[in-house]
C-alpha positions in Angstrom: 26.1 -13.1 -4.9 23.0 -14.9 -3.7 24.3 -18.2 -4.8 27.3 -17.7 -3.0 25.6 -16.7 0.0 23.2 -19.8 -0.2 26.3 -21.9 -0.7 27.8 -20.3 2.4 24.9 -20.9 4.7 24.6 -24.4 3.6 28.4 -25.3 4.5 28.0 -23.4 7.7 24.8 -25.6 8.8 26.5 -28.5 7.5 29.6 -28.0 9.7 27.0 -27.2 12.5 25.3 -30.4 12.2 28.7 -32.2 12.2 29.6 -30.6 15.6 26.1 -31.4 17.0 26.7 -35.1 15.9 30.0 -35.1 17.6 28.3 -33.6 20.7 25.6 -36.4 20.6 28.3 -39.1 20.2 30.6 -37.8 23.0 33.4 -37.1 20.5 35.4 -33.8 20.5 33.5 -30.8 18.9 33.4 -26.9 18.9 31.3 -24.9 21.3 27.7 -24.8 20.0 26.2 -21.3 21.0 22.3 -21.2 22.0 21.4 -19.7 18.8 22.9 -22.4 16.9 20.8 -25.0 18.5 17.8 -22.8 17.2 19.2 -23.1 13.9 19.4 -26.9 14.5 15.9 -27.3 15.4 14.6 -25.0 12.3 16.8 -27.6 10.1 15.1 -30.6 11.2 11.8 -28.8 11.6 11.9 -27.7 8.0 12.8 -31.5 6.9 9.7 -32.4 8.8 11.7 -34.4 10.9 9.9 -33.4 14.4 11.8 -36.4 16.4 15.1 -35.2 15.5 13.9 -31.5 16.1 12.6 -32.5 19.8 16.0 -34.3 20.5 18.1 -31.2 19.1 15.9 -29.1 21.8 16.3 -31.5 24.6 20.3 -31.6 23.8 20.4 -27.8 23.7 18.6 -27.6 26.9 21.1 -29.9 28.4 23.8 -27.3 27.6 21.6 -24.4 28.3 19.3 -25.5 31.3 17.7 -21.9 31.7 17.2 -20.8 28.2 13.5 -20.1 28.2 13.8 -19.7 24.2 14.9 -23.5 23.7 12.0 -24.2 26.1 9.6 -22.5 23.9 11.0 -24.3 21.0 10.6 -27.8 22.6 6.9 -26.9 23.6 6.3 -25.8 20.0 7.5 -29.2 18.8 5.6 -31.1 21.6 2.4 -29.3 20.5 2.9 -30.2 17.1 3.0 -33.8 17.9 0.0 -33.4 20.3 1.7 -33.7 23.6 -0.4 -31.1 25.2 0.1 -31.6 28.8 4.0 -31.9 28.3 4.0 -28.6 26.2 2.0 -26.7 29.0 4.5 -27.8 31.8 7.4 -26.7 29.7 5.8 -23.4 28.7 5.1 -22.7 32.4 8.7 -23.4 33.4 9.8 -21.0 30.6 7.3 -18.3 31.9 9.4 -18.1 35.2 12.5 -17.1 33.1 11.2 -14.8 30.7 7.7 -13.2 30.3 8.7 -10.8 27.5 8.7 -13.4 24.6 5.4 -13.2 22.5 5.6 -16.8 21.3 5.3 -18.2 25.0 1.8 -16.6 24.9 0.8 -17.7 21.5 1.8 -21.3 22.2 0.1 -21.2 25.5 -2.9 -20.2 24.0 -2.6 -22.8 21.3 -2.2 -25.4 24.1 -5.1 -24.1 26.2 -7.4 -24.4 23.1 -6.1 -28.0 22.3 -7.2 -28.8 25.8 -10.6 -27.4 25.3 -9.8 -24.8 28.0 -11.1 -21.7 26.2 -11.3 -19.4 29.2 -7.9 -19.9 30.3 -6.8 -19.0 26.9 -8.8 -15.8 26.8 -7.7 -14.9 30.2 -4.0 -15.4 29.3 -4.5 -13.3 26.1 -6.3 -10.3 27.8 -3.6 -10.3 30.4 -0.8 -10.4 28.0 -2.3 -7.4 26.1 -1.2 -5.3 29.1 2.2 -6.1 28.6 3.0 -5.5 25.0 2.6 -2.9 22.6 2.6 -2.0 18.9 3.0 -5.1 16.7 3.3 -7.6 19.1 0.0 -6.3 20.8 -1.6 -6.6 17.1 -0.5 -10.1 17.0 -2.0 -10.9 20.5 -5.3 -9.3 19.2 -5.3 -11.5 16.2 -4.7 -14.6 18.4 -7.6 -13.7 20.5 -10.2 -13.0 17.7 -9.4 -16.7 16.7 -9.9 -17.6 20.4 -13.3 -15.8 20.6 -14.3 -17.4 17.2 -13.5 -20.9 18.5 -15.3 -20.0 21.6 -18.2 -18.6 19.7 -18.0 -15.4 21.2 -18.8 -13.6 18.1 -19.6 -9.9 19.3 -16.1 -10.1 20.9 -14.3 -11.2 17.7 -15.6 -7.7 16.1 -14.5 -5.8 19.3 -11.0 -7.2 18.9 -10.8 -6.4 15.2 -12.1 -3.0 15.8 -9.2 -2.7 18.5 -6.6 -3.7 15.6 -7.9 -1.0 13.3 -7.9 1.7 15.5 -4.5 0.9 16.4 -3.3 0.2 12.8 -6.4 1.5 10.4 -4.5 0.2 7.2 -4.2 -3.4 8.5 -5.3 -5.5 5.4 -6.1 -8.8 7.4 -8.1 -6.9 10.0 -10.0 -5.0 7.3 -10.7 -8.1 5.3 -12.0 -9.9 8.2 -14.2 -7.2 9.9 -16.3 -6.9 6.6 -17.3 -10.3 7.3 -18.0 -10.2 11.1 -19.7 -6.7 10.6 -22.4 -8.9 8.4 -22.5 -11.7 10.7 -22.9 -9.7 14.0 -25.2 -6.9 12.2 -23.0 -4.1 13.6 -23.4 -2.2 10.6 -23.7 1.2 12.4 -20.3 0.8 14.1 -18.5 -0.3 11.2 -19.9 2.8 9.3 -18.4 5.1 12.1 -15.1 3.0 12.0 -14.5 3.2 8.4 -15.5 6.7 8.0 -12.8 7.4 10.4 -10.2 5.3 8.8 -11.3 7.1 5.3 -10.9 10.4 6.9 -7.2 9.6 7.7 -6.5 7.4 4.7 -8.7 8.3 1.9 -7.3 6.2 -0.7 -7.8 2.8 1.2 -10.2 1.1 -1.2 -11.0 -1.9 1.4 -12.3 0.8 3.9 -14.3 2.3 1.3 -15.7 -1.2 0.2 -16.3 -2.0 4.0 -18.3 1.3 4.4 -20.3 0.4 1.3 -21.0 -3.1 2.7 -22.1 -1.6 6.0 -24.6 0.8 4.2 -25.8 -2.3 2.1 -26.3 -4.1 5.3 -28.6 -1.4 6.4 -30.4 -1.6 3.2 -28.9 2.1 2.1 -28.2 0.9 -1.4 -27.8 4.5 -2.9 -25.2 5.4 -0.2 -23.6 1.8 -0.9 -23.4 2.2 -4.5 -21.6 5.7 -3.9 -19.1 4.1 -1.7 -18.5 1.3 -4.1 -17.8 3.8 -6.7 -15.1 5.3 -4.7 -13.3 1.6 -4.2 -13.5 1.4 -7.9 -11.8 4.8 -8.7 -9.1 3.8 -6.3 -8.8 -0.1 -7.6 -10.4 -0.4 -10.9 -10.2 -4.3 -11.0 -11.7 -4.7 -7.7 -14.3 -7.3 -8.7 -16.0 -7.7 -5.4 -17.1 -4.3 -5.4 -18.5 -4.5 -8.7 -20.3 -7.7 -7.6 -21.7 -6.0 -4.6 -22.6 -3.0 -6.5 -24.5 -5.1 -8.9 -26.5 -6.8 -6.1 -27.2 -2.9 -4.8 -28.4 -1.7 -8.0 -30.6 -5.0 -8.3 -32.4 -4.3 -5.3 -32.9 -0.6 -6.3 -34.6 -2.2 -9.4 -32.0 -0.4 -11.8 -31.5 -3.6 -13.9 -29.6 -1.8 -16.6 -26.8 -0.6 -14.0 -27.0 -3.9 -12.4 -26.2 -5.8 -15.5 -23.1 -3.4 -16.5 -21.8 -3.9 -12.9 -22.3 -7.9 -13.1 -20.7 -8.0 -16.7 -17.6 -6.1 -15.4 -17.2 -8.8 -12.7 -17.1 -11.4 -15.6 -14.5 -9.5 -17.1 -12.5 -9.2 -13.9 -12.8 -12.6 -12.3 -13.4 -16.4 -13.2 -17.2 -16.7 -14.4 -19.5 -17.9 -12.0 -22.9 -19.4 -12.3 -24.3 -16.9 -9.8 -23.3 -13.9 -11.7 -24.9 -15.2 -15.0 -27.8 -16.0 -12.9 -28.1 -12.5 -11.5 -27.8 -10.7 -15.0 -30.5 -13.4 -16.3 -32.7 -12.1 -13.3 -32.2 -8.6 -14.6 -32.9 -9.4 -18.4 -36.0 -11.1 -17.0 -37.3 -8.3 -15.0 -36.8 -5.8 -17.9 -38.9 -8.4 -20.2 -36.2 -9.3 -22.3 -36.8 -13.1 -22.0 -34.4 -14.2 -24.9 -31.2 -12.5 -23.2 -32.4 -13.7 -19.6 -32.6 -17.2 -21.3 -29.1 -16.7 -22.7 -27.6 -16.0 -19.3 -29.6 -18.6 -17.5 -28.2 -21.1 -20.0 -24.6 -20.0 -19.3 -25.1 -20.7 -15.7 -26.5 -24.1 -16.2 -23.4 -24.8 -18.2 -21.2 -23.9 -15.2 -23.5 -25.4 -12.9 -25.5 -28.2 -14.7 -26.7 -30.1 -11.4 -28.6 -26.9 -10.0 -32.3 -27.6 -10.9 -33.3 -24.1 -10.1 -31.4 -22.8 -13.0 -33.1 -25.1 -15.5 -36.4 -24.1 -14.1 -35.5 -20.6 -14.7 -35.0 -21.2 -18.4 -38.1 -23.0 -18.8 -40.0 -19.9 -17.2 -38.5 -17.8 -19.9 -40.1 -19.9 -22.5 -43.5 -20.1 -20.8 -43.5 -16.4 -20.7 -43.1 -16.7 -24.6 -45.8 -19.4 -24.7 -43.3 -21.9 -26.2 -44.6 -24.7 -24.1 -42.8 -27.5 -25.9 -39.3 -25.9 -25.2 -40.2 -25.0 -21.7 -41.2 -28.9 -21.2 -37.8 -29.9 -22.3 -36.1 -28.0 -19.6 -38.5 -28.7 -16.7 -37.9 -32.4 -17.5 -33.9 -31.8 -17.2 -34.7 -30.0 -13.9 -37.0 -32.9 -12.7 -34.1 -35.5 -13.3 -32.4 -33.6 -10.7 -35.3 -32.9 -8.2 -38.4 -34.7 -9.4 -40.5 -33.7 -6.2 -39.9 -30.1 -6.4 -43.5 -28.5 -6.2 -42.5 -25.6 -8.6 -41.1 -28.1 -11.2 -44.5 -30.0 -11.1 -46.7 -26.8 -11.2 -44.9 -25.6 -14.1 -45.2 -29.1 -16.0 -48.6 -28.9 -15.1 -49.3 -25.6 -16.5 -47.4 -26.4 -19.8 -49.4 -29.6 -20.3 -52.8 -27.7 -19.4 -51.8 -25.1 -22.2 -51.3 -27.9 -24.8 -54.8 -29.4 -23.6 -53.1 -32.3 -22.2 -55.3 -32.1 -19.0 -55.3 -35.8 -17.8 -51.4 -35.5 -17.9 -51.5 -32.1 -16.2 -53.7 -33.5 -13.4 -50.9 -35.8 -12.5 -48.1 -33.2 -12.2 -50.7 -30.8 -10.0 -51.3 -33.9 -7.7 -47.7 -34.3 -7.4 -47.2 -30.7 -6.3 -50.1 -31.0 -3.9 -48.4 -34.5 -2.3 -45.1 -32.4 -2.0 -46.7 -29.2 -0.2 -50.1 -30.1 0.9 -50.5 -27.0 2.8 -49.7 -24.7 -0.2 -52.9 -23.0 -1.4 -51.1 -22.5 -4.9 -50.8 -26.1 -5.5 -54.3 -27.0 -4.6 -55.6 -24.0 -6.8 -53.8 -25.2 -9.9 -54.9 -28.9 -9.2 -58.8 -27.9 -8.9 -58.6 -25.3 -11.8 -57.3 -28.4 -14.0 -60.1 -30.6 -12.6 -62.6 -28.1 -13.5 -61.1 -27.5 -17.2 -61.1 -31.3 -17.6 -64.7 -31.6 -16.7 -64.0 -33.6 -13.7 -66.3 -31.5 -11.8 -67.1 -34.3 -8.9 -63.4 -34.7 -8.2 -63.0 -30.8 -8.2 -65.6 -30.5 -5.6 -64.2 -33.2 -3.4 -60.8 -31.6 -3.7 -62.3 -28.2 -2.9 -63.3 -29.9 0.6 -59.9 -31.4 1.1 -57.9 -28.2 0.4 -60.1 -26.3 2.9 -59.1 -29.0 5.6 -55.2 -29.0 4.5 -55.2 -25.0 4.3 -57.2 -24.2 7.4 -60.3 -22.9 5.6 -58.4 -20.6 2.9 -61.6 -18.7 1.4 -60.5 -19.0 -2.1 -61.5 -22.6 -1.8 -65.2 -21.6 -1.1 -65.4 -19.7 -4.1 -64.0 -22.8 -6.0 -66.2 -25.1 -4.1 -69.2 -22.7 -5.2 -68.0 -22.9 -8.7 -67.8 -26.6 -9.0 -71.4 -26.9 -7.3 -72.7 -24.5 -10.1 -71.3 -26.5 -13.0 -72.7 -29.5 -11.3 -76.1 -28.1 -11.3 -76.4 -27.9 -7.3 -77.4 -24.3 -7.7 -78.9 -23.9 -3.9 -75.7 -25.3 -2.3 -73.5 -23.4 -4.7 -75.4 -20.1 -3.7 -74.8 -20.8 -0.2 -71.2 -21.2 -0.6 -70.8 -18.2 -2.7 -72.8 -16.2 0.1 -70.2 -17.6 2.6 -67.5 -16.7 0.6 -68.4 -13.3 0.0 -68.7 -12.7 3.5 -64.9 -13.9 4.5 -63.3 -12.5 1.1 -65.1 -10.6 -1.2 -62.2 -9.6 -3.1 -61.7 -13.2 -4.2 -65.2 -12.9 -6.2 -63.0 -12.2 -9.5 -61.2 -15.7 -8.8 -64.7 -17.3 -8.9 -65.5 -15.4 -12.1 -62.3 -16.6 -13.9 -63.6 -20.1 -13.7 -67.3 -19.2 -14.2 -67.1 -16.1 -16.5 -71.0 -16.6 -17.5 -71.9 -16.2 -13.8 -73.2 -12.8 -14.1 -76.0 -14.0 -16.4 -77.4 -15.7 -13.2 -80.0 -13.6 -11.5 -79.5 -15.4 -8.3 -75.5 -14.5 -8.2 -76.2 -10.9 -9.1 -78.7 -10.9 -6.3 -76.0 -12.1 -3.9 -73.7 -9.9 -5.1 -76.1 -7.0 -4.7 -77.3 -7.8 -1.2 -73.6 -8.1 -0.2 -72.8 -4.4 -1.3 -76.1 -3.1 -0.1 -75.3 -4.8 3.4 -71.7 -3.3 3.6 
């Protein structure tokens, strides 16, 4: 039956086009109805022959000069061919004959936007909202959200979507969109109230449960978010985004085992992504299972081999297991992608230092300092390495530079004192130690890490005792 109907339609349009060609050629033809011109325009439009479609609209208007429907079709084609001013003129004439056609307002809006007249588009749609109800009003509200988005009135985008859902709570397009705009505008409390009302009326709407959960998550109410995601999953067990967000919520609560279960479910339901494997690796890392952390980080690198951070994370798991050579191999891969990254140079320096290759380590710590000259951790690593390499004059000099670059961080006063003690300049060293104790006494332990034998020095013990007594 469908084939027969298709054949009949095809023959009918064929005959209609023949009569249309006769009309254009001034030959004898049957009368062509107004609706038939609409079909002829559709035919050429579907064939992407906009020139013929425009001509059909013009011929139709010669036959039916007061047809607002044909005027709107002509304006639509003019808009598609970027004749914006002409399209607007036609639409304004059409409006004189018929104000009830919603396409008139949508096309006029598109024309105003094309002419960079956003405020006119807003004014038109806001006025049109008073004329229409039900589905047509929803269509105008969606159009208005696009205008506000283009106009960067993002709060009003949220307002429009809220109005749509108040009229039609199960509107999927609005539900999907409002989740993004809730996060973007930070209007989580309103979103919670809105979706609670929707759920009260439609308790099996999984998207509403998801949006409710996402709003709780936006407020860092992770337990409530997880409960809402659980409802969404009960309704739609293959809701991979709910599992994904739930995994993140568990991770924030440091419930790493539960986070892994949720994220592994994402891998079952959706195409594997590097960010999911990375998150699972992070959970195992936090749990102290470095082998499984590494396994997942490596899976992430297979999916995204150009992300230096992922190779670095693999290296860190080796470093935590004191497998320095294996760590170096992965740091080298990461450095081929981003050679100047401070954390990579610090990690490479640390591995080389542990392998007693101090001179090479100094080079990488120096690179880290050059990359981030105001970062105290980079300077600390370099100075510790210089002291360990017995390059004490250099260490003392770098302490002074570090103080200048980091705006007198107290840690470098202690490091400077330690360098001076090791150089045998006890009097200067004691003065610096007193200065450090005055500024940040808790950093004394960092001083003792570099110079563990310091408590055998009576003068140092005296400085510490005098400081404590003074306090």
